[in-house]
N, C-alpha and C positions, 0 to 999 in steps of 0.2 A: 360268467356271472348273472347273476339275476338283475333284473332290468332294473326292478324297484331297489335292489341296493345300490346299483351305480346312480341312479338319483338321488338317494339321502347320502352317498359319496362325496357330491358333486356339489349338490347342496350344503352339506357340511363342510365342505371346502371355500365354499363363496362366502357363507355365516363367520366362518374363522377370520378369512382374509379381510375382513371390513374392522377387525382389531389393531392388522399387523401394519406398522409404519410403512410398507411400501406400499400400500393401499392406495389407490388415488384419491379416494373419497374421503380420505383423512388429511389431506395434504391442504396445505391453505391456497384459496382461490386466485387465478392469477388475476392482475388490476384489471385487466382489459376483460370485458364480459366475453365468454366463449360463441362463437360464430362457426358455420359450418354451411354448406350449399347443399341444394335440394336438388335434382333434377329426375323427370321419368315420364311415359307416353307420347315419348319421341326418340329419334322422329321418325315420323309419319310421313315425311315428304322429300322431295329430294333438298329441296331447299333449308330445310330442317337439319336433313343430313349433311351440309356444308356448313350450318350454323356449328356443329358440333366436331369440325373434322379439324385436325393439327395440319400446318400451323397457324393458318388466317382465319377460320371459324370464329365468329364474334362471341361465342358461348362458349369454345374452347379458351378463348384470348380470356377474356373475364374469368375464366376458374383458374387459369394458369397465374394472373395477375394478383387472385386474390389470395391463392396458393393455402386453403383451407385445413384445420385440420383433418376433415372427412367431407367425402362426398357420397350423399346417399343417397343410389339411384332405386325407385320405387318400382321398376317394372314394365313391362311396353317398351321394349327396344325397336320396335317395327310396328307397322300397321297392319291391323289383323287379316286382312288378303292377301298378303304376301307370303308367297312359299316360305314354308318352317326348313329349310334347306341348310345343311350341313356347311355348305358357304357361306350365308347367309348369319348365322351365329356367328360363326366364325370371326367376321367382319365386323359384326357388331360387337363383339367381346373384345376385340382389338380395341373400337372406337372409345368405348367405354374405359379402358384400362389406361388411354392416354390422356384421357380427361384431366385426370389428379393422380397420376402415377404412386403406387402402392397405399394410399390412402384413400378405395372407395369400397364402399359398402353395397351391394347390390340384393336385392330382394327381386323374386319371379313375378311378373304378372300375366295374364291368363292368354294376352297374343304371343308370349313366348313359348306356350306349349300348351294350353287345355284345348286352346281354338283352334289348332294347326291341324283338327283332323275334319273342321268344314269343310263342308261339299263347292262352297264359294272359294277356294283356293285354288290357283292352276297348280294343283298336284295335292293332295293332302297326306298327312302323316298320323300316324298311331299316336294318341298325347303322351301316353304313357313312357313309351320308347323316345320321344323327343324330351321330356322331363331327364329320364335317366342321363341323354346326351347333355341335357343343359348342365346338370350335377357335374359330369365328367369335365363338362368346360370351364365352368365356373368357378369349378370349389374343388372336387378331386385333384386333376391336373394343376388348371389356373396358372399358365406358364407364364401369364405376366404379374402374378403375385398382387391381387387387386387391394390386398388386405393389410400385407406385410408388414408395413410402417406405424401401424394403428396399434400404440401401445393399449396393453390390456385385453384385446382382443381375444374372445373363445368363442367356440362355436358349439351350437347343441348335439351330443354325439348320434342321435337317430336321427335328426334333421337337420344337414350340413349345412344347408342354404339359412337358418338362423342363427342370427350372430347379437354379441353381447359385449360391451366396451365403456370405458368413462373418459368424459374429457371435463377437466377443471370441475368437479364434483358436478356433474351431470352424468347420469347413467342412460345408456342410450340401450335400443335392442332392436331389431328386424324378427319379421313373422313372415312366414309366408301363408298369405292370405291373397288367392288369387280371383279376379271376376269370374263372370258366370257362374254366381251365385257358387264361388267357392268350390268352383270344379263339379259340383254337383248338376249342371245343366248341361245341356246338350252333349251328353257322353257316347263314345265312341262307340258304333256299331260292333256287335262282338263281343267288345270287351268292357262291357258297363260294370260288370263287377269290381273290377280289377282299378280301374277308376275312380268306383265308391269307397273301397277298402284303403285306397291310396288318400282320400279325402276324411276320411274315418283317423286316419291314422295324422295326416297335419293338424285336426281338430284337438286331438291329443296331446299330441306334443307340444303347441301352441298353447294351449293352457298351463302344462307344467313351465314353459319357457316363460310365461308369465309371470309365472311364482317364485321362479329362479331371479327374475328380471328383479321383483319388487322386495325380495329378501334381500340381494346383493343393495337394493337401494336406499336401504333405511337411513343411510348417513349419507345420501344425498341430498343435492338442493332442490333437483327437479329429475324428470324421468321424460326422454324422448322413447316415443316407440313408430316404428314406421314398416309400413308394407302397401301393398298394390292395391287393394279394393277398396270401393267405397262402402265400408259395411254402416254408413247414416243412411244410405237411400236403401227402402225395404218396405217388403208389403207387410202390413200389420196381421193381416186376416193369415198368414203363415204361420205353423207352430217352429217351434225350435225343433232343428233335425235329431234323429235317434233313430237305432235300428231300428224299429219298426216304419219309419218312416225317412228315408235316407234322399228323398227327391223332391217331393211335394211339401218342401219347409223351407224355412229363411237359412240358409246356412252360413247367414253372420250371426243371427241371434245370441250363441252362446260365448262367444268370443268377444260381443259387444254386449253383455250382460255383466260379465267377467271384468273388464278393462272399465266399467264403470263402478264395479265394487271396488275393485282396487286403487283406484284413483279415489274415492270418496275416502278409503282409509288411509290412502297417502298422506292425505292434506295438501302435500306443497304441489307446484305445478307440473302438470303433465301435460307433454304434446305429442297428440296424435297426426301423423304424416302419413298421407295416402292419396293416389291419382284416382285412374279410373272413371272418372265423370269430369264435363269440363267446367264444373262452378270453383273456379279458382279463388280461395276464401280463406281468410283466418276469422275464426269465431269461438265461440263457448256455445254448444251444441247443448247443453242440459244447465237450467237456470239453478236446479239442486245442486248440482256441482260446480258451483264455481272456479275452481281448480284446474278443469279438465278445457281444455283446448283444443280446436282440431284445424289442422292447416291441409286443405284440399290443393294439391299442389299444383303448378302451371305445366302447360302441354296438352294435351289430347285435342289439337288441330287451334286449342282457341288463345293460348298464349303459349308461343314458342319461347320460352325463355327459362332461367332456372331462377331458385330462390338462394337469398343469403338468410340464414334464421339466426336471431342473435338472443342469446338468453340473459335477462340482466335480474340477477337476486335481490338487488335492490329496490326493484318494481315491482309491486305484487300485483298491482291493479292489472298492468301489461307486462306481463314475467317473458314473453315473446315479440321479436321484432322481428318482421319480414319484409325484403325486401327485393325487388327484380333488380337480377344483375346486367342488363343492359340499359334499360330506362331508367335506373335507382329510383324509381316507383314504388310507393309500399302496396303491400298486397289489399285488396279490396276487403272490407268486414262484411259484405251481404255475398251470399253463395248465387248469382245469378249462373244457371244451366244452359240461358239460350245462347247461341251462336253468334247475336248481333253484336255490334260495335268490336268486332276485331280488331287487334291493335295490325 
């Protein structure tokens, strides 16, 4: 079938579903505000690995006690210098799957595949081969059934790691946006063309998935979008990536501009969640788009914790509340990227 026709059929199915009685976006909102948990950029150390390990890890216990309807893992399940072996991938997949069984959505980070060909590693791998293995492990085979108990979850046909689902009239989506300039930097020797083709394909697919999300979310009260890379840290001098300039460019500019445009048109609360940088914070990145919020999630050595996120439709000024799972403190409102003052 023609890919364009496939997308039109998918989009049509989502649009017509919004008027169906079974569609969760048309159902009454529960009395308790919807809450979910976010984690990522860890474990980078043995101590962090222990925090996530069942049955005694502190973060693992906290997630199990909370029993959230969804745990979103925003990628980087290992530090960049660790070898990207099958055994390590399988072990961390197992650990992630046990944190919140069958109610977890994972989106890949750069440490999980794009950086696997770095020469600093004790034995490097081809990043495209690692991406294929990652997709097999987490999505195609998925022996632990990571997301099987999340109602209404669908996946993008040509980018299986991208997911979309709804909880209590909040529309959620993940996008595959890794660090390392969206996979356009530190390209694999001898395989640069394949890596750039993969990046171009991701960009097109992410843009299409955003369109599907906001079409589906017309009757939602809020939208939550999760991915790995910090798209808000960028070089103003770099142009948007194009077919003529695929590397010396801002790999996040096109998706950043599209997010801003969709949020402006949506007008209801939009929360963007990412990791990749240590500036743990929740704020509004653009004064002219007051309904757009950004959560730079904990992890990345600075805050070894997970976050509970609550949405309150009755609080338009601060619709999203973020709390640390372990110490129950609120997320900082100032994005401080320094590594001083670690907990």
